[in-house]
C-alpha atoms as a printed R data frame, in Angstrom:
    type eleno elety resid chain resno      x      y       z
1   ATOM     1    CA   UNK     A     1 16.627 -5.460 -54.986
2   ATOM     2    CA   UNK     A     2 16.609 -3.630 -51.259
3   ATOM     3    CA   UNK     A     3 20.083 -2.767 -49.940
4   ATOM     4    CA   UNK     A     4 20.681 -4.619 -46.735
5   ATOM     5    CA   UNK     A     5 21.593 -2.066 -43.603
6   ATOM     6    CA   UNK     A     6 24.880 -2.664 -42.708
7   ATOM     7    CA   UNK     A     7 25.558 -4.459 -39.049
8   ATOM     8    CA   UNK     A     8 26.121 -2.313 -36.233
9   ATOM     9    CA   UNK     A     9 28.589 -3.691 -33.170
10  ATOM    10    CA   UNK     A    10 27.842 -3.153 -29.583
11  ATOM    11    CA   UNK     A    11 30.226 -0.807 -28.865
12  ATOM    12    CA   UNK     A    12 29.653  2.366 -26.287
13  ATOM    13    CA   UNK     A    13 29.619  3.587 -22.628
14  ATOM    14    CA   UNK     A    14 28.110  0.037 -21.626
15  ATOM    15    CA   UNK     A    15 31.416 -1.612 -23.238
16  ATOM    16    CA   UNK     A    16 34.094  0.725 -22.258
17  ATOM    17    CA   UNK     A    17 36.492  0.726 -19.177
18  ATOM    18    CA   UNK     A    18 36.372  4.753 -18.703
19  ATOM    19    CA   UNK     A    19 35.441  6.088 -15.489
20  ATOM    20    CA   UNK     A    20 34.822  9.833 -16.567
21  ATOM    21    CA   UNK     A    21 32.772 10.766 -19.911
22  ATOM    22    CA   UNK     A    22 33.486 14.152 -21.430
23  ATOM    23    CA   UNK     A    23 31.263 15.223 -24.094
24  ATOM    24    CA   UNK     A    24 32.387 18.217 -26.168
25  ATOM    25    CA   UNK     A    25 29.224 20.265 -27.211
26  ATOM    26    CA   UNK     A    26 30.401 22.598 -30.011
27  ATOM    27    CA   UNK     A    27 27.362 24.526 -30.478
28  ATOM    28    CA   UNK     A    28 27.526 25.822 -26.964
29  ATOM    29    CA   UNK     A    29 31.011 25.958 -26.294
30  ATOM    30    CA   UNK     A    30 30.331 23.444 -23.155
31  ATOM    31    CA   UNK     A    31 31.939 20.184 -22.259
32  ATOM    32    CA   UNK     A    32 29.672 17.762 -20.286
33  ATOM    33    CA   UNK     A    33 31.687 15.569 -17.440
34  ATOM    34    CA   UNK     A    34 30.225 12.968 -15.475
35  ATOM    35    CA   UNK     A    35 31.102  9.587 -13.903
36  ATOM    36    CA   UNK     A    36 30.443  6.828 -16.556
37  ATOM    37    CA   UNK     A    37 28.366  4.633 -14.012
38  ATOM    38    CA   UNK     A    38 26.205  7.604 -13.748
39  ATOM    39    CA   UNK     A    39 25.472  7.732 -17.495
40  ATOM    40    CA   UNK     A    40 24.706  3.910 -17.509
41  ATOM    41    CA   UNK     A    41 22.545  4.264 -14.465
42  ATOM    42    CA   UNK     A    42 20.679  7.199 -15.849
43  ATOM    43    CA   UNK     A    43 19.885  4.534 -19.299
44  ATOM    44    CA   UNK     A    44 18.769  1.988 -16.769
45  ATOM    45    CA   UNK     A    45 16.463  4.190 -14.509
46  ATOM    46    CA   UNK     A    46 14.631  6.496 -17.383
47  ATOM    47    CA   UNK     A    47 13.014  5.401 -20.714
48  ATOM    48    CA   UNK     A    48 15.607  6.882 -23.102
49  ATOM    49    CA   UNK     A    49 14.862  7.211 -26.650
50  ATOM    50    CA   UNK     A    50 16.875  5.709 -29.295
51  ATOM    51    CA   UNK     A    51 19.041  8.047 -31.629
52  ATOM    52    CA   UNK     A    52 21.050  7.499 -34.674
53  ATOM    53    CA   UNK     A    53 24.483  8.835 -35.650
54  ATOM    54    CA   UNK     A    54 26.198  9.171 -39.090
55  ATOM    55    CA   UNK     A    55 29.265 10.155 -40.608
56  ATOM    56    CA   UNK     A    56 30.095 12.925 -43.288
57  ATOM    57    CA   UNK     A    57 30.769 10.670 -46.619
58  ATOM    58    CA   UNK     A    58 29.094  7.288 -45.487
59  ATOM    59    CA   UNK     A    59 25.506  6.212 -46.648
60  ATOM    60    CA   UNK     A    60 23.554  5.162 -43.712
61  ATOM    61    CA   UNK     A    61 23.402  4.872 -40.070
62  ATOM    62    CA   UNK     A    62 27.054  4.282 -38.594
63  ATOM    63    CA   UNK     A    63 26.117  4.433 -34.457
64  ATOM    64    CA   UNK     A    64 22.916  4.348 -32.409
65  ATOM    65    CA   UNK     A    65 22.464  4.786 -28.688
66  ATOM    66    CA   UNK     A    66 20.501  6.540 -26.035
67  ATOM    67    CA   UNK     A    67 19.614 10.261 -26.052
68  ATOM    68    CA   UNK     A    68 19.498 10.897 -22.299
69  ATOM    69    CA   UNK     A    69 18.447 14.213 -21.140
70  ATOM    70    CA   UNK     A    70 21.153 16.007 -18.826
71  ATOM    71    CA   UNK     A    71 18.851 16.201 -15.700
72  ATOM    72    CA   UNK     A    72 18.886 12.480 -15.746
73  ATOM    73    CA   UNK     A    73 22.833 12.037 -15.324
74  ATOM    74    CA   UNK     A    74 23.520 12.332 -11.318
75  ATOM    75    CA   UNK     A    75 26.275 14.516 -10.828
76  ATOM    76    CA   UNK     A    76 26.642 16.156 -14.434
77  ATOM    77    CA   UNK     A    77 28.975 19.091 -14.491
78  ATOM    78    CA   UNK     A    78 28.471 21.780 -17.304
79  ATOM    79    CA   UNK     A    79 31.770 23.358 -18.278
80  ATOM    80    CA   UNK     A    80 31.733 26.583 -20.347
81  ATOM    81    CA   UNK     A    81 34.829 26.642 -22.090
82  ATOM    82    CA   UNK     A    82 35.092 30.169 -24.195
83  ATOM    83    CA   UNK     A    83 38.684 30.436 -24.609
84  ATOM    84    CA   UNK     A    84 38.739 27.399 -26.510
85  ATOM    85    CA   UNK     A    85 39.335 28.148 -30.092
86  ATOM    86    CA   UNK     A    86 35.871 26.485 -31.287
87  ATOM    87    CA   UNK     A    87 35.979 27.874 -34.896
88  ATOM    88    CA   UNK     A    88 38.654 24.979 -35.432
89  ATOM    89    CA   UNK     A    89 35.535 22.630 -35.537
90  ATOM    90    CA   UNK     A    90 33.675 22.377 -38.834
91  ATOM    91    CA   UNK     A    91 30.389 20.384 -39.204
92  ATOM    92    CA   UNK     A    92 31.766 18.629 -42.521
93  ATOM    93    CA   UNK     A    93 34.857 17.493 -40.704
94  ATOM    94    CA   UNK     A    94 35.395 13.484 -40.428
95  ATOM    95    CA   UNK     A    95 34.203 11.835 -37.098
96  ATOM    96    CA   UNK     A    96 37.784 11.314 -36.414
97  ATOM    97    CA   UNK     A    97 38.773 14.659 -36.683
98  ATOM    98    CA   UNK     A    98 36.439 15.937 -34.742
99  ATOM    99    CA   UNK     A    99 36.993 13.365 -32.109
100 ATOM   100    CA   UNK     A   100 40.758 14.314 -32.179
101 ATOM   101    CA   UNK     A   101 39.802 17.951 -31.460
102 ATOM   102    CA   UNK     A   102 37.666 17.181 -28.696
103 ATOM   103    CA   UNK     A   103 40.618 15.328 -26.756
104 ATOM   104    CA   UNK     A   104 42.505 18.196 -27.255
105 ATOM   105    CA   UNK     A   105 39.814 20.630 -26.106
106 ATOM   106    CA   UNK     A   106 39.410 18.442 -23.206
107 ATOM   107    CA   UNK     A   107 43.227 18.138 -22.532
108 ATOM   108    CA   UNK     A   108 43.184 21.807 -22.610
109 ATOM   109    CA   UNK     A   109 40.762 22.232 -20.319
110 ATOM   110    CA   UNK     A   110 42.303 19.861 -17.682
111 ATOM   111    CA   UNK     A   111 45.840 21.710 -18.071
112 ATOM   112    CA   UNK     A   112 43.819 24.766 -17.109
113 ATOM   113    CA   UNK     A   113 42.636 23.094 -13.940
114 ATOM   114    CA   UNK     A   114 39.117 23.422 -15.039
115 ATOM   115    CA   UNK     A   115 38.375 19.790 -15.340
116 ATOM   116    CA   UNK     A   116 36.458 17.707 -12.409
117 ATOM   117    CA   UNK     A   117 38.052 14.515 -11.289
118 ATOM   118    CA   UNK     A   118 36.104 12.489  -8.843
119 ATOM   119    CA   UNK     A   119 38.739 11.509  -6.387
120 ATOM   120    CA   UNK     A   120 39.676  9.129  -3.497
121 ATOM   121    CA   UNK     A   121 41.184 11.612  -0.904
122 ATOM   122    CA   UNK     A   122 41.378 11.622   3.148
123 ATOM   123    CA   UNK     A   123 43.126 13.386   5.728
124 ATOM   124    CA   UNK     A   124 46.648 11.327   6.618
125 ATOM   125    CA   UNK     A   125 46.404 10.302  10.258
126 ATOM   126    CA   UNK     A   126 49.964  9.609  10.073
127 ATOM   127    CA   UNK     A   127 51.993 12.269  12.203
128 ATOM   128    CA   UNK     A   128 54.996 12.150  10.485
129 ATOM   129    CA   UNK     A   129 53.587 12.740   7.114
130 ATOM   130    CA   UNK     A   130 51.541 15.759   8.684
131 ATOM   131    CA   UNK     A   131 54.659 17.151  10.720
132 ATOM   132    CA   UNK     A   132 57.470 16.673   8.997
133 ATOM   133    CA   UNK     A   133 56.067 16.456   5.342
134 ATOM   134    CA   UNK     A   134 53.941 19.461   5.588
135 ATOM   135    CA   UNK     A   135 51.241 17.217   4.166
136 ATOM   136    CA   UNK     A   136 47.592 16.890   5.379
137 ATOM   137    CA   UNK     A   137 45.709 15.344   2.606
138 ATOM   138    CA   UNK     A   138 46.774 12.679   0.432
139 ATOM   139    CA   UNK     A   139 44.511 12.247  -3.106
140 ATOM   140    CA   UNK     A   140 44.548  8.873  -5.299
141 ATOM   141    CA   UNK     A   141 43.744  9.849  -8.811
142 ATOM   142    CA   UNK     A   142 44.124  7.065 -11.425
143 ATOM   143    CA   UNK     A   143 41.360  7.840 -13.816
144 ATOM   144    CA   UNK     A   144 40.230  6.705 -17.452
145 ATOM   145    CA   UNK     A   145 38.480  9.759 -19.700
146 ATOM   146    CA   UNK     A   146 36.404  8.835 -22.502
147 ATOM   147    CA   UNK     A   147 35.938 11.848 -24.632
148 ATOM   148    CA   UNK     A   148 33.132 12.290 -27.401
149 ATOM   149    CA   UNK     A   149 32.299 15.067 -29.909
150 ATOM   150    CA   UNK     A   150 28.613 15.543 -29.208
151 ATOM   151    CA   UNK     A   151 28.156 18.490 -31.260
152 ATOM   152    CA   UNK     A   152 24.448 19.449 -30.416
153 ATOM   153    CA   UNK     A   153 24.377 18.506 -26.944
154 ATOM   154    CA   UNK     A   154 23.974 21.791 -25.644
155 ATOM   155    CA   UNK     A   155 21.215 22.410 -27.967
156 ATOM   156    CA   UNK     A   156 19.433 19.463 -27.835
157 ATOM   157    CA   UNK     A   157 19.390 18.794 -23.956
158 ATOM   158    CA   UNK     A   158 20.290 15.549 -24.061
159 ATOM   159    CA   UNK     A   159 23.535 13.590 -24.405
160 ATOM   160    CA   UNK     A   160 24.011 10.779 -26.976
161 ATOM   161    CA   UNK     A   161 25.540  7.763 -25.349
162 ATOM   162    CA   UNK     A   162 26.270  5.446 -27.697
163 ATOM   163    CA   UNK     A   163 25.540  1.692 -27.717
164 ATOM   164    CA   UNK     A   164 26.503  0.220 -31.338
165 ATOM   165    CA   UNK     A   165 28.535  1.437 -34.105
166 ATOM   166    CA   UNK     A   166 30.188  0.412 -37.388
167 ATOM   167    CA   UNK     A   167 33.442  1.868 -38.877
168 ATOM   168    CA   UNK     A   168 33.234  1.752 -42.640
169 ATOM   169    CA   UNK     A   169 36.295  4.279 -42.562
170 ATOM   170    CA   UNK     A   170 38.155  2.367 -40.461
171 ATOM   171    CA   UNK     A   171 39.305  5.520 -38.607
172 ATOM   172    CA   UNK     A   172 40.487  4.569 -34.761
């Protein structure tokens, strides 16, 4: 009797409500950051091979997605972040633990002022703001950031942009 392949559910870059994506690559201590729409556009405009993902302690495929070359993603930023304690990432950690560390890494990068935000900024034309308040530019930035631990992105030259998954360990 053959074992049935567990069903994957559509869940990934194409279904999320993020504005910015941050893929944390442990292998080269780099965070790859880009507007989410640019990742979607890269998938639509290129023939992207399909890749699969798995989780330690789980049998079978737990995710699938597109392998997207770095150069296919418009305005991709590469942030080398040597000062982060990368030794905290261990290969056999759970997917949830790796994800939590990736979020901590990105927040640390933000607090250090190194994380790029695509913003709406314009010079104010209101003289009372410029002269009386000493303000020349008004910035609007309310962005949603999706963080992924993409362990080998720096080694493979691809980002794994997930399209479907299953969550057998029920970690959210």
